[in-house]
C-alpha atoms as one frame of an Amber mdcrd trajectory, in Angstrom:
protein
 -20.247 -48.409 -27.603 -21.929 -47.912 -30.983 -21.685 -44.980 -32.996 -23.845
 -42.503 -34.752 -22.488 -43.110 -38.263 -25.445 -43.478 -40.961 -24.836 -46.628
 -43.155 -26.364 -47.304 -45.932 -29.210 -50.111 -45.771 -28.154 -51.323 -49.252
 -24.499 -51.521 -49.456 -23.346 -50.771 -45.673 -21.370 -47.472 -47.056 -20.931
 -44.167 -45.735 -23.876 -42.077 -46.304 -23.666 -38.375 -46.534 -26.107 -35.343
 -46.659 -26.561 -34.125 -50.274 -27.380 -30.353 -50.590 -28.947 -30.830 -54.359
 -31.440 -33.503 -52.939 -31.549 -32.617 -49.056 -31.254 -36.460 -48.632 -28.492
 -38.683 -47.336 -27.253 -40.351 -50.297 -24.523 -43.355 -51.003 -21.564 -42.628
 -53.473 -21.165 -46.544 -53.896 -24.456 -47.983 -54.652 -26.495 -44.739 -55.665
 -28.950 -45.309 -52.913 -30.833 -41.988 -51.693 -32.856 -41.717 -48.714 -35.085
 -39.006 -46.910 -34.285 -37.653 -43.679 -37.362 -39.202 -42.478 -36.869 -42.275
 -44.077 -33.546 -42.255 -42.180 -35.053 -41.719 -39.246 -37.309 -44.501 -39.134
 -34.379 -46.941 -40.502 -32.031 -45.972 -37.515 -34.568 -44.768 -35.016 -32.307
 -46.122 -32.122 -29.689 -43.518 -33.077 -32.106 -40.387 -33.595 -33.766 -41.523
 -30.135 -30.235 -40.349 -28.829 -30.720 -37.041 -29.766 -34.539 -35.860 -30.031
 -36.537 -38.866 -28.713 -38.523 -39.462 -25.388 -36.550 -39.234 -22.140 -34.723
 -42.334 -21.213 -35.926 -44.236 -18.021 -34.386 -43.484 -14.706 -31.723 -46.495
 -15.008 -30.600 -45.370 -18.433 -28.257 -42.120 -19.645 -29.634 -38.648 -20.298
 -30.745 -37.200 -23.859 -27.763 -34.834 -22.976 -25.548 -37.639 -22.168 -26.305
 -39.916 -25.124 -25.651 -36.671 -27.185 -22.281 -36.280 -25.196 -21.149 -39.770
 -25.994 -21.687 -39.591 -29.986 -20.244 -36.483 -30.587 -16.786 -35.725 -30.849
 -15.083 -32.273 -30.229 -11.912 -31.620 -32.225  -9.741 -28.719 -31.004  -6.844
 -27.163 -32.798  -3.475 -27.048 -31.057  -2.552 -23.659 -32.416  -5.483 -21.372
 -32.272  -8.021 -23.152 -29.781 -10.983 -23.350 -32.190 -13.533 -26.304 -31.401
 -14.880 -28.278 -34.274 -18.072 -30.611 -33.743 -18.063 -33.974 -35.860 -19.847
 -37.151 -35.279 -17.993 -40.599 -34.102 -16.503 -41.477 -37.446 -15.219 -38.001
 -38.903 -11.798 -36.916 -38.622 -10.410 -33.271 -39.102  -7.085 -32.962 -41.416
  -6.499 -29.108 -40.520  -8.342 -26.187 -38.799 -10.428 -24.125 -41.202  -9.205
 -21.072 -39.035  -5.534 -21.167 -39.162  -4.728 -24.230 -41.408  -2.665 -26.243
 -38.707  -3.549 -30.064 -37.878  -6.374 -30.833 -35.288  -6.261 -33.379 -32.699
  -9.294 -35.119 -30.837  -9.454 -33.464 -27.800 -12.848 -34.961 -26.143 -16.409
 -35.266 -26.158 -19.045 -32.590 -26.437 -21.649 -32.142 -23.492 -25.011 -32.422
 -24.170 -25.922 -28.730 -23.726 -24.483 -27.790 -27.054 -26.951 -29.727 -28.558
 -28.736 -27.354 -31.203 -32.640 -27.048 -31.411 -32.938 -26.805 -34.987 -30.594
 -26.917 -38.467 -30.806 -25.617 -42.253 -29.369 -28.657 -44.199 -26.813 -27.369
 -47.288 -28.164 -26.445 -50.681 -25.331 -25.326 -52.052 -22.551 -28.243 -53.147
 -18.965 -27.687 -52.965 -18.540 -27.730 -56.465 -20.791 -24.692 -56.917 -19.413
 -22.757 -53.535 -15.833 -22.976 -55.399 -17.653 -21.917 -58.911 -18.642 -18.862
 -56.815 -15.170 -18.191 -55.369 -13.490 -18.359 -58.742 -15.729 -15.864 -60.382
 -15.443 -13.603 -57.275 -11.686 -13.808 -57.607 -12.284 -13.443 -61.576 -13.392
  -9.584 -60.517 -10.310  -8.873 -58.529  -7.255  -8.721 -60.187  -4.609  -7.647
 -57.642  -5.007 -11.109 -55.256  -2.067 -13.430 -54.918  -2.087 -16.241 -57.296
  -2.033 -18.720 -54.400  -5.138 -17.680 -53.060  -7.127 -19.290 -55.920  -4.767
 -22.152 -56.231  -6.137 -25.900 -56.277  -3.971 -26.679 -52.933  -5.896 -23.332
 -51.275  -9.497 -24.670 -52.795  -8.900 -27.971 -50.865  -9.542 -26.302 -47.747
 -13.143 -24.956 -48.599 -14.710 -26.745 -45.809 -18.743 -27.339 -45.251 -19.592
 -26.027 -42.042 -22.359 -25.907 -39.896 -21.969 -22.554 -37.920 -23.672 -22.071
 -34.483 -26.433 -19.258 -34.039 -28.550 -17.851 -31.336 -31.635 -16.710 -32.758
 -33.754 -14.636 -30.836 -37.489 -13.296 -31.336 -37.833  -9.839 -29.065 -40.658
  -7.980 -27.875 -39.306  -4.144 -27.792 -41.239  -1.248 -26.102 -41.188   1.936
 -28.285 -41.869   5.058 -26.874 -41.887   8.248 -29.565 -42.759  11.535 -29.503
 -42.116  14.303 -31.786 -43.365  17.437 -33.237 -43.928  17.435 -37.093 -44.356
  20.341 -39.236 -45.799  20.486 -42.640 -45.161  23.481 -44.651 -47.425  25.296
 -47.575 -45.986  28.121 -49.443 -47.733  30.194 -52.243 -48.131  33.603 -53.745
 -50.731  36.065 -54.060 -51.286  39.633 -55.006 -47.856  39.931 -55.447 -47.123
  38.412 -51.866 -45.395  35.129 -50.745 -47.082  33.153 -47.984 -45.726  30.437
 -46.209 -48.083  28.639 -43.749 -46.562  26.065 -40.878 -48.779  23.560 -39.334
 -47.351  21.583 -36.347 -48.493  17.928 -35.258 -47.916  16.129 -32.162 -46.673
  12.798 -33.083 -46.921   9.495 -30.596 -45.869   6.253 -31.290 -46.069   3.895
 -28.295 -46.458   0.357 -28.025 -45.064  -3.052 -28.590 -42.732  -4.271 -31.691
 -41.894  -7.818 -32.514 -39.073  -8.888 -34.058 -38.620 -12.325 -35.282 -35.456
 -14.600 -36.117 -32.723 -11.909 -35.232 -29.563 -13.887 -35.544 -25.972 -13.757
 -33.650 -23.265 -16.252 -34.398 -21.982 -17.911 -31.271 -18.351 -18.858 -32.648
 -16.128 -16.470 -31.340 -13.128 -17.087 -34.373 -15.750 -15.994 -36.788 -16.155
 -12.845 -38.086 -19.247 -11.388 -36.917 -19.220  -8.864 -39.837 -18.712 -11.400
 -42.341 -21.549 -13.833 -40.823 -23.870 -10.478 -41.178 -22.912  -9.889 -44.707
 -23.883 -13.508 -45.917 -27.190 -13.169 -44.246 -30.287 -13.330 -44.852 -31.103
 -16.721 -44.259 -34.470 -18.344 -44.950 -35.852 -19.617 -42.000 -39.130 -21.518
 -43.079 -36.593 -24.328 -43.989 -35.254 -24.822 -40.724 -35.820 -28.283 -39.625
 -35.469 -30.046 -35.961 -31.692 -30.576 -35.395 -30.872 -34.678 -36.485 -27.240
 -35.753 -36.511 -27.907 -37.206 -39.962 -27.423 -33.566 -41.335 -23.887 -33.506
 -40.160 -22.950 -36.537 -42.240 -20.136 -35.109 -44.604 -19.413 -31.864 -43.217
 -18.288 -30.104 -39.893 -20.056 -28.156 -37.008 -19.097 -25.848 -34.520 -20.164
 -25.695 -30.856 -20.978 -22.531 -29.470 -18.301 -20.505 -27.806 -20.182 -17.169
 -27.017 -23.360 -17.960 -24.980 -26.451 -15.945 -25.769 -25.703 -13.762 -22.669
 -22.835 -12.583 -24.590 -24.218 -12.029 -27.742 -27.473 -10.197 -26.400 -26.045
  -6.701 -26.984 -25.630  -7.601 -30.663 -29.492  -8.889 -30.434 -30.370  -5.443
 -28.900 -29.067  -3.358 -31.082 -30.620  -5.244 -34.305 -33.950  -5.162 -32.603
 -33.629  -1.007 -31.878 -32.659  -0.711 -35.020 -35.615  -2.689 -36.704 -37.847
  -0.934 -34.099 -36.559   2.624 -34.893 -36.660   1.782 -38.412 -40.758   0.429
 -38.144 -41.531   3.869 -36.303 -39.931   5.983 -38.425 -41.787   4.446 -41.519
 -45.347   4.813 -39.341 -44.742   8.442 -38.709 -44.528   9.237 -42.385 -43.101
  12.351 -43.957 -42.891  15.931 -42.842 -41.226  18.853 -43.699 -39.743  19.143
 -40.293 -39.513  16.561 -37.471 -38.473  17.695 -34.151 -38.060  14.295 -31.868
 -38.422  14.947 -27.883 -38.693  11.383 -26.713 -37.164   8.448 -28.654 -36.801
   4.973 -26.326 -36.869   1.317 -27.350 -36.404  -1.200 -24.427 -36.423  -5.202
 -24.833 -39.369  -6.496 -22.472 -38.936 -10.556 -23.651 -36.843 -12.383 -25.495
 -36.937 -16.101 -26.854 -34.136 -18.089 -27.944 -33.006 -20.797 -30.231 -30.020
 -22.368 -30.538 -29.534 -23.478 -34.360 -27.319 -24.291 -37.011 -26.619 -22.648
 -40.181 -24.962 -23.728 -43.412 -21.732 -22.035 -44.671 -19.242 -22.921 -47.037
 -16.071 -21.417 -45.093 -12.616 -20.893 -46.153  -9.479 -18.981 -44.446  -5.966
 -17.672 -45.857  -3.181 -16.758 -44.236  -1.019 -14.151 -46.511   1.709 -11.685
 -45.121   0.737 -12.491 -41.728  -2.637 -11.813 -42.260  -5.848 -14.113 -42.107
  -8.490 -13.591 -44.690 -11.970 -15.278 -44.403 -13.899 -15.825 -46.987 -17.577
 -17.341 -46.633 -20.831 -18.624 -48.621 -24.205 -18.964 -47.563 -24.790 -22.670
 -47.825 -28.243 -22.108 -48.179 -28.559 -19.476 -50.729 -25.091 -18.774 -52.182
 -24.806 -15.280 -50.898 -20.620 -14.551 -50.565 -18.735 -12.087 -48.694 -15.080
 -11.912 -47.890 -12.064  -9.710 -47.825  -9.357 -10.370 -50.448  -5.668  -9.734
 -50.016  -4.051  -7.473 -51.924  -0.617  -8.537 -53.832   1.747  -5.487 -53.623
   4.098  -6.912 -55.976   1.164  -7.303 -58.803  -0.366  -3.742 -57.938   3.285
  -1.971 -57.963   3.681  -3.554 -61.554   0.422  -2.384 -62.574   0.840   1.330
 -61.423   4.423   1.204 -62.825   3.403   0.028 -66.235   0.559   2.397 -66.218
   2.960   5.332 -65.452   5.391   3.951 -68.269   2.689   3.980 -70.596   1.554
   7.703 -70.003   5.215   8.387 -70.006   5.606   7.296 -73.465   2.320   9.081
 -74.751   3.473  11.970 -73.429   6.685  11.600 -75.279   4.993  10.698 -78.425
   2.855  13.687 -78.141   5.523  15.925 -77.691   7.168  14.402 -80.871   4.497
  14.861 -82.993   4.201  18.676 -81.638   7.387  19.080 -82.311
């Protein structure tokens, strides 16, 4: 069975997607090729993913996608990682245990669109080191070279929704005006009916479809620039890992609805303006329609297990925005607090001696 590997047309070495140039490059001969050039050079492979429907005698697009995409499964935590035919996974970036080849992906997991990496691994590590430099009480091993080797370029599966929300808002708005005349104070209050009814469209609401990744962590590295979404091609995965979704769009709908309602509520409040007082009588937001896309977004991802707890760190692979919760070295903190206490005691002793 032929593979979906992309080899250099010049020297036949493995091509890898390069974030700096948004092209596939060869580290041996220095060749560089755009996504479109690779699509033309490897038309037979790209047709497996996004080409015309095959003849009835041949396999379907979904079957071909399944045939040329591997699924690796961690025997410890059950995480599933998507790779092309030639990639291997040395460790699980969730729990750091080895992973094994479990089988093939089903065609329904083929993404619609993808944003390629723009932040390199070296840049992500530099950002991580700078982030660690501002945190005094983290364990030394958290920023060790051995730990940094586990910084992984991962395409995270996301559901992206465009929603149509029907808004129904009624309130009484009050405007007060005060003045003094003839030694008397006056206050005038005017009341207004405030009504907002209509449809609000929210575009590009994301929700990650991977249960092993913390939702708040993924929201913390938003936003992504959706203008750089491109039709999915397996060539973007070359040199990186990718997760398949294990949370369906039905399961993330509640998160999508909450975010859509928050956006709708904000839009209504901004349109209402400022009043001295506002009494809301009716406020309802109901999603009437949702359009979905299954996309892959780039994230530099690292996990760290310390004192029985798992810590996660992530860098937006497109914008460089980072987020994470650092572990706390209690020994360093205790030593620091003890040192502060000793310094205060010494200062008091010296001050007391001077005063005496």
